[in-house]
C-alpha positions as CSV (number, residue, x, y, z in Angstrom):
1,X,18.6,-1.6,17.9
2,X,17.3,-4.4,15.9
3,X,19.9,-6.9,17.1
4,X,18.8,-6.4,20.6
5,X,14.7,-6.6,19.3
6,X,14.5,-10.2,20.5
7,X,15.0,-9.3,24.1
8,X,12.2,-6.9,24.7
9,X,9.2,-7.7,27.3
10,X,7.0,-6.8,24.4
11,X,4.4,-8.9,22.5
12,X,5.1,-7.5,19.4
13,X,8.4,-5.4,18.0
14,X,7.7,-2.5,15.6
15,X,10.4,-1.9,12.6
16,X,9.4,1.8,11.9
17,X,10.7,2.6,7.9
18,X,8.5,6.3,8.5
19,X,9.6,8.7,10.9
20,X,12.5,7.0,12.2
21,X,14.3,7.3,8.8
22,X,15.4,10.1,7.0
23,X,14.6,10.3,3.4
24,X,18.2,9.6,2.1
25,X,17.9,6.6,3.9
26,X,14.7,5.2,2.9
27,X,16.2,2.4,0.8
28,X,19.0,1.1,2.7
29,X,16.5,0.9,6.2
30,X,13.9,-1.1,4.0
31,X,16.4,-3.9,3.0
32,X,18.6,-4.0,6.2
33,X,14.7,-4.7,8.2
34,X,13.8,-6.9,5.4
35,X,16.7,-9.0,5.9
36,X,16.6,-9.0,9.4
37,X,12.8,-10.2,9.0
38,X,13.6,-13.1,6.5
39,X,16.9,-14.3,7.8
40,X,16.6,-14.3,11.3
41,X,15.8,-17.2,14.1
42,X,14.2,-17.6,17.4
43,X,12.3,-14.7,17.0
44,X,9.1,-15.1,18.9
45,X,7.5,-11.8,18.9
46,X,5.0,-10.4,16.4
47,X,6.8,-8.9,14.0
48,X,5.5,-5.4,12.7
49,X,6.4,-2.8,10.3
50,X,5.8,0.4,10.0
51,X,5.7,1.4,6.2
52,X,5.3,4.8,4.8
53,X,2.3,6.6,3.7
54,X,0.1,5.8,0.8
55,X,0.8,9.0,-0.4
56,X,4.7,9.0,-0.6
57,X,6.8,7.6,-2.9
58,X,7.9,5.1,-0.6
59,X,4.9,3.1,-0.2
60,X,5.0,0.8,-2.8
61,X,8.8,-0.1,-2.5
62,X,8.2,-0.8,1.4
63,X,5.6,-3.1,0.5
64,X,7.5,-5.3,-2.5
65,X,10.0,-5.7,-0.3
66,X,9.2,-6.0,2.9
67,X,6.1,-8.2,2.9
68,X,7.3,-11.8,3.0
69,X,6.3,-15.3,4.6
70,X,8.1,-13.9,8.0
71,X,6.2,-10.7,8.3
72,X,3.0,-10.5,10.5
73,X,1.7,-7.1,10.4
74,X,1.8,-3.9,8.6
75,X,1.2,-0.6,10.7
76,X,-0.3,1.9,8.2
77,X,0.4,5.5,8.9
78,X,-2.0,8.5,8.3
79,X,-4.5,5.9,7.9
80,X,-8.1,6.5,6.2
81,X,-10.6,4.2,5.1
82,X,-9.4,3.9,1.6
83,X,-5.8,3.6,2.3
84,X,-6.6,0.6,4.6
85,X,-8.9,-0.6,1.6
86,X,-6.1,-0.2,-0.5
87,X,-3.5,-1.7,1.0
88,X,-5.7,-4.9,1.9
89,X,-6.3,-5.0,-2.1
90,X,-2.7,-4.6,-3.0
91,X,-1.5,-7.4,0.1
92,X,-3.8,-9.4,-1.7
93,X,-2.1,-8.9,-5.2
94,X,1.4,-9.5,-3.5
95,X,1.0,-12.7,-1.4
96,X,-0.4,-14.3,-4.4
97,X,2.3,-13.0,-6.4
98,X,4.9,-14.3,-4.2
99,X,2.7,-17.3,-2.9
100,X,2.6,-16.2,0.8
101,X,0.5,-19.0,2.6
102,X,-0.3,-16.5,5.7
103,X,-2.7,-13.5,5.9
104,X,-0.9,-10.4,6.7
105,X,-2.7,-8.3,9.3
106,X,-3.0,-4.5,9.2
107,X,-2.9,-1.8,12.3
108,X,-4.0,1.5,11.1
109,X,-2.7,4.6,12.8
110,X,-5.3,7.0,13.8
111,X,-3.6,10.6,13.7
112,X,-5.8,12.9,11.6
113,X,-9.0,14.6,12.4
114,X,-10.8,12.7,9.2
115,X,-9.6,9.1,10.5
116,X,-10.9,10.0,13.7
117,X,-14.3,10.3,11.9
118,X,-14.0,7.1,10.0
119,X,-13.0,5.1,13.1
120,X,-16.0,3.0,12.9
121,X,-15.5,2.1,9.0
122,X,-11.9,1.1,9.5
123,X,-12.1,-1.3,12.1
124,X,-14.4,-3.8,10.2
125,X,-12.2,-3.9,7.4
126,X,-10.4,-6.8,6.1
127,X,-6.9,-7.7,7.6
128,X,-7.4,-5.1,10.3
129,X,-6.3,-6.6,13.6
130,X,-6.2,-3.4,16.0
131,X,-5.9,0.3,15.7
132,X,-3.3,2.4,17.2
133,X,-3.7,6.2,18.5
134,X,-1.1,8.4,17.0
135,X,-2.0,11.4,19.5
136,X,1.1,13.5,18.4
137,X,0.2,13.7,15.0
138,X,-3.6,14.2,15.9
139,X,-2.9,17.0,18.2
140,X,-0.8,18.5,15.5
141,X,-3.5,18.1,13.0
142,X,-6.2,19.9,15.4
143,X,-3.8,22.5,16.4
144,X,-3.9,21.7,20.1
145,X,-1.5,21.2,23.1
146,X,-0.2,17.7,23.6
147,X,0.0,17.1,27.2
148,X,1.1,14.8,29.9
149,X,-2.1,14.3,31.7
150,X,-3.9,13.6,28.1
151,X,-7.4,15.4,28.6
152,X,-7.3,16.5,25.3
153,X,-7.4,13.0,23.7
154,X,-10.0,11.4,25.9
155,X,-13.0,11.6,23.6
156,X,-10.3,9.8,20.7
157,X,-9.2,7.0,23.4
158,X,-12.9,6.3,24.0
159,X,-13.9,6.0,20.7
160,X,-11.4,3.9,19.2
161,X,-11.7,1.6,22.5
162,X,-15.3,1.3,21.9
163,X,-15.1,0.5,18.1
164,X,-12.2,-2.1,18.7
165,X,-14.3,-3.8,21.1
166,X,-17.2,-4.0,19.0
167,X,-15.0,-5.8,16.2
168,X,-12.9,-7.9,18.6
169,X,-9.3,-6.2,17.7
170,X,-6.8,-4.8,19.6
171,X,-7.3,-0.8,21.1
172,X,-3.7,0.4,21.0
173,X,-3.0,3.5,23.2
174,X,-0.2,6.1,21.7
175,X,3.1,6.0,23.3
176,X,4.5,8.0,26.0
177,X,7.0,10.2,25.2
178,X,8.9,10.9,28.1
179,X,11.3,8.1,28.6
180,X,12.4,9.2,31.9
181,X,9.0,9.7,33.8
182,X,8.3,6.4,34.9
183,X,5.2,7.7,37.0
184,X,3.9,9.4,34.0
185,X,4.0,6.0,32.4
186,X,2.3,4.1,34.9
187,X,-0.6,6.9,35.3
188,X,-1.2,7.5,31.5
189,X,-1.2,3.6,31.0
190,X,-3.6,2.9,33.5
191,X,-5.9,6.1,32.2
192,X,-5.8,4.2,28.7
193,X,-6.8,1.0,30.6
194,X,-9.6,2.6,32.5
195,X,-11.2,4.2,29.0
196,X,-11.0,0.7,27.7
197,X,-7.8,0.3,25.5
198,X,-6.2,-2.9,25.9
199,X,-2.5,-2.3,24.6
200,X,-0.2,0.6,24.5
201,X,3.0,1.2,22.3
202,X,6.2,2.1,23.6
203,X,8.9,4.1,22.2
204,X,11.7,2.6,24.6
205,X,12.2,-1.0,25.7
206,X,12.6,0.0,29.3
207,X,8.7,1.1,29.2
208,X,7.4,-2.3,28.3
209,X,7.6,-3.8,32.0
210,X,5.6,-0.7,33.1
211,X,2.9,-0.8,30.3
212,X,2.8,-5.1,31.0
213,X,2.4,-4.7,34.7
214,X,-0.6,-2.2,34.5
215,X,-2.5,-4.5,31.7
216,X,-1.8,-7.6,33.4
217,X,-4.0,-8.7,36.1
218,X,-2.9,-8.4,39.5
219,X,-3.1,-11.2,41.9
220,X,-6.1,-10.0,43.6
221,X,-7.8,-10.0,40.3
222,X,-6.6,-13.5,39.5
223,X,-7.7,-14.7,43.0
224,X,-11.2,-13.0,43.0
225,X,-11.8,-14.5,39.5
226,X,-11.0,-18.0,40.8
227,X,-13.2,-17.5,43.5
228,X,-16.2,-16.1,41.4
229,X,-15.4,-19.4,39.1
230,X,-15.7,-21.9,41.6
231,X,-18.8,-20.3,42.5
232,X,-20.5,-20.4,39.8
233,X,-19.5,-23.9,39.7
234,X,-21.4,-24.8,43.0
235,X,-24.4,-22.6,41.7
236,X,-24.8,-24.5,38.6
237,X,-25.1,-27.8,40.3
238,X,-28.3,-26.5,42.3
239,X,-29.1,-24.8,38.9
240,X,-28.6,-21.3,39.8
241,X,-28.2,-18.5,37.4
242,X,-26.9,-16.0,40.3
243,X,-24.9,-16.5,43.4
244,X,-23.6,-14.6,46.4
245,X,-20.0,-13.9,47.0
246,X,-18.2,-11.9,50.1
247,X,-21.9,-10.1,49.9
248,X,-22.3,-9.2,46.5
249,X,-24.6,-10.6,43.8
250,X,-22.6,-12.7,40.9
251,X,-24.3,-12.9,37.9
252,X,-23.6,-13.4,34.3
253,X,-21.4,-10.1,33.4
254,X,-19.0,-10.7,36.3
255,X,-18.2,-14.2,35.4
256,X,-17.9,-13.5,31.9
257,X,-15.3,-11.0,33.1
258,X,-13.7,-13.5,35.5
259,X,-13.4,-16.0,32.5
260,X,-12.0,-13.1,31.1
261,X,-9.1,-12.4,33.6
262,X,-8.2,-15.8,34.1
263,X,-7.6,-16.3,30.4
264,X,-5.6,-13.2,30.1
265,X,-3.5,-14.2,33.5
266,X,-2.9,-17.9,31.6
267,X,-1.7,-15.9,28.6
268,X,0.7,-13.9,30.7
269,X,2.1,-17.0,32.6
270,X,0.6,-15.6,35.8
């Protein structure tokens, strides 16, 4: 799996030392991931390592071995405001000790009722570059049934999306666990996008292309955005703040949205 990671159609790859690894294999998994990160070449994706939770005996060993110049981000399970603050301080120590020049980021996983209540306090913390919704563990903590439709997590999705947008960090949706249901994955991703999330995690590489297609601007979106920006240029020449396009009034929020669409289209090479 590690050897094939470079070919995935994703912006980042998460190496999971937590749920994907049995307790008996924690040490060997940690070493394998560390060796791969530090000695692989041509790896052009964000490298994220999901470590073990702060209340486990594996947490500090993970950090001591995994943190290096090649690591981009730590993903923290069972995150709370306290554990994220503590991790940021620990990264300060390790980066200084190892003379690491980059600032390693943190993606907390929101997967308990307590962490949901602390979303607004976690989002602005130092090093936090995004938050990931862990709906499976959250459903377990809440004692509710996890469904494909996902009505039970709409509130948390919305709350996470709003907090992330407020602090300009990534709002990452929970994985869709049925790897054989492409239609279900597409609908689930569209629902997340509608609620304001801007990314989604995968549990299988074949899911990445569908998720990318949903979050990427469509050809219609791009063409319309180009028309808006051209109209804006013409309006500016004659001193107008608003103008009409195809019978609709175009004002500042629509112009800014068009700018974001074009920026995203350029990022995805569209």
